C-alpha positions, 0 to 999 in steps of 0.5 A: 931707219930714218935716222941715226945720231951717232957719237955727237958731241958739242963743245961751245967757243967759250969752252962749255961742253954741251953734249958728250957720245949721243947715239940714237937710232930713230925708226921712220914715222916714230915719235920720240920725245928727249926729256931732260933738265934746261942746260942738258943740250936737248936743244942743241941736239935738235938744231945739230939734227935739223943741221942748224949748228954742226957737232964738234964730233961726231956725225948725223946720219938719215936726216936728208929729206925735208925737215922742218923745225918749230921753236919755243916761241911761234917767230911771226911776221907781225906785218905779215897774216896768217896765210903769208907767214905759212907762205914764208917757206914756201916763198923762200924755195921759190915757189910762187904764190898760186900754184901752193895756195891750195897747200897753204889753205890745206895748213891753215885747215889742218890746224884749226885756222880756218877762217883765220887766214887774213888774221894778225898774229896781234889778233892771235892768241898764243895758242893760235901763233903756236897753231900758225907755227905748225901750219907754217912747218907741215905746209913744207910737208916735211919727213922729219919734224923737230920740235923746241919745247913748243907748248911750254909757255902755253896755258894746260888747257890749251898745251893739252888741246895742240898734245892732241891736235899735233898727234892727230897731224903725226898719224895723218902726215906720217913724220918722224918727230923729235919732241924736246921737253922739260915736262914728264907727263908730257913725253909720255903722252906724246911718245913711243920712245923718251929718250932722258938726257942728263944734265951738262954735259948732255949724254942719254940716261935712258931709253925707254919704251912707252908702251901705252895704247894708240891712238892716244886719246884725253881719257888717257891722261886720267889712266892708272896706267899713263901715271904709272908709267909717268912715275917710272921715267920720272924715277929715270929722270931724277936718277940722271940728274943725281949721276 
């Protein structure tokens, strides 16, 4: 078992209860999406798993190896070029630049940014900035990859391409992935499981296995089976929001 989330609850200092009794087991090297409306606690749960905030109750076990977090915004340093932004977590870990330059170069290649190592964030499109953010996450060689609506602000064409690239990287790197989204279609395309959360306080309303062919190809988006699964997940989300 890669990750075990047991009885996790979160109440903030102002009294807002974000999560209540979350129990979730996530297998090694699996891809799981957390789906739910805004404010249901998806991001809070992800931050608890990452150790960025503490649970009020319950615990998380199995997140002991390297963990990387990709936020909704790329959060790049505007004064640093692509290579320097990717180097940041390694520099903070005390790694010398010359010793890890090959890892930086490999990360740039993996996300399709060959030729842009010296470019600055102001010179990049939104999709390219997110690729830098992905490269910065994967350069640490994580076992667990946490992604908090990383493609939500992008146009549909760019989003589809980054979905495809994320799945390619997941297969190649063997990560365990937890992906937060409010898009039914994105969750179904990416995931082996979709965990539907209810409105605040967030609870697990449904845990749905996505029985679609692997590897996922772009043509799947036009397949009737994909539409049928997306409709079933959408129905579960509607029930969660109405409960």
